[in-house]
N, C-alpha and C positions, 0 to 999 in steps of 0.2 A: 250716278252723275260722275262722269270721268274727271270733271274739274273740281271735285270736292276734295277738301283736305282729309276728311274722314267720312266713311259711309258704312252704316250698319244695315244689314238686311236680315230680317227674321231672327234677331238676336234673342236667345233664350238662356235662362240660367235657373237651375233648380237645385235644392238641397234636400237631403233625406235626414230627418231627425226623428228618432224613436219610431222608425218604420213609417213615418208620415212624410210624403213628398211636399215640399214647400216651393211653389213656383214664384220666384222673385222677379224674373223678367219673362214676359210671355209673348215674345215676338216683336222686338223693337226695330222699327225702320227709321233711319235718320241720316241726313246728309248735311254737313256743315261746309260752307263755302269759304274760300280764303278771305281773311279779314273780318269774318262775321263773328260777333260775340253773342253767344246763346246762353240764356239762363235755364237751368234745370230745377224746377220747383217740385217740392214734395216734402211731406212730413218725415220725421225720423223713422227709419225702418221701411221706407217706401222703395228702396233699392237704388237710390241715387249713387251711393258709394260703389255698389256692385257694378253699376253701369259704367262709372268712371274707370274702375279697375279693368273692365273689358276693353274700353277704348284705349286705355294706357298700356295694354298688352302686359298687365301685371300678373295675371293668373289665367289658368286654363279652365276647362270644364264647361265652356260655353258651346251652344249650338248656334248655327247661323254664320253669317259672313261679317268679318271686320276688315274693311279695306282702308288702309292708311297710306296716303300719298300715292294712291293707285295700286298699291301692293296688297294682295290678299294675305293677311297674317297667318291664316291656317296652313299656307303652303311653306312656311318658314320653320327652320329649326330654332332652338333656343338662342344660339349666338346671333343669328340673323334678326330675330325679334328684338334682342337687346340693342343691336346696332340701329335698327329702325326707330326704336324708342329713344335712344340717345341722340340721334341725328335730327329728329323731327318733333319731339315732345318736350314740354316743360310742365312741371308739377308744382302746385301750391296746395298745402293741406291746412286743416283747421289749426293744428299745432305746427309751429315753424320748422321743427326738426333740424335746426342749425347744429353744426358741430361745435360743442361747447369749448373746445381747446383752441379754436381758431377765431380770429376777429372777423368783423363784418366783411371787410374786403377779401379776406382769405376764403371765406365761405362762398363768395361769388366767383373767385378765381378758380377754385378747385374743379368744378364741373367743366370749365372751359379747357383746362389742361388735360383732363381725362379725355376730352374730345379731340385733343391734338393741337390746341391753340398754344402758341409760344407764350412764355411767362410775361413778357413786356406787354404784348397785345391783350392778354387776359387781364392784367392789372389795369390797363387803360380802360377797357370795356367795363370792368367792375366799378371803377371809380366814376365813370360816366353815368352808369345806371343808378348807383347809390346817391350820387349828387342830385340826379333828376328826381329822386324820391325824398329829397330833403335831408339826406344823411351824410352830406359832404364833410361835416364836422365830427362824424362818428365812425369813420372808416376803421380806426384802430381799436375800437371797443369790442369786447367779447360779448356774446349773447347775454350773459348774466348781468352785464352793465347797461343793457338796453331795456327800454320799456316794451310792453307787449306789442304796441303798435309799431315800434321801431324794429322789433324782431320780425314781425310779419312783412315789413317793407324789405328787409334783407332777403326774406324768403321769396318775395316777388322778384327782386333783382336776380336772384339765383335762377329762378324759373325762366327768366328772359335772357340769361347770359349767352346762351348758344343760339339765339335768334330762332326759336322753334317755330315751326309752321302752325302748331296747335298747342295752346296752354290749357291744361286741365286743372281746375281749382275746386277742391272739395270743402265747402263751407269755409272759405278762406278768411272770413272775418267773424267766425262763430265764437271765438274766445275774446272778442273785443267789445268794449262798450259801444253803444249806438253811434255816438259822435265820432269816435276813432274809427269804427268800422266804415262809416260813410267816407271819411277822408282817405283811408287806405284803398277802398274800392275805387274811388274816383281816380286816384293815382295809378292804380293797377290798370283800369280801363284805358286811361289816357296813354300809358306806355304801350299797351298791347296795340292800340290803334296806330300810334306813331311808328311801331315796328312792323306793322302790316300782318301781324299774327292773327289767327283765329283763336277763339277761346270758348270752352264749355265750362260754365260755372254753376256748380250745384249749391243750392241755398234753400232755406225755408223762409227767407225774408222777402216778402212781396214787394216792399218798397225798393229794396236794392235791386231786385230782379227787373223792376220796371225801367231801369236805366239801360238795359241791354237791347240789342237789335231785335231779338226774338225771345219769347218766353214759352218754354215747354213744361208740361206738367206730367209727372210720373205718378200714376194711381193704379194700385192693384196690378202692378207689373206691365201696365199698358201706358204708352206715351200718348198724351192728348195735346 
């Protein structure tokens, strides 16, 4: 699909352990349209993180085609893949991975400045996102001064800071209690929709997945 944000064709990934080949992904076909929010369901060890790493161009060793914004990633060198990832992707992980020596707003400013945004515009964008996530009063607080839910909200703001075409989220509420997870996910989905991004969200939570536009299930390396 030429109008897809990302398209996977025959994606495979295997690992060799103690002379035994383990097939983690066994021919994944997937296309995600602009603005579409897709849940990727599967138990721990089903290959969800491996699939997200493939889509995020974070590691090699895959067979098949990964096409991001119409560009076949297999044709690119390392620098070009990095630029494609920087310009079009946002990431949210189960652990927030915020920089501990920087406060909330600085954590959201930094990826924008790396992408070439000037400091004033980056600060304005960061403040806008954090305020929309209910953290307008916590801009100057460092990660250690924030609750788990607040830390993950900062991670969401950071992922959206550069207005990515696609946001990849790997168990983004896995470290939060159920009530906090629901609130953070609601805010995440709302902001993704407002900004017109697409999203692929890996989770094992059926109830949270049901809020997405489409639910896919990864089982034995096959997408159902």
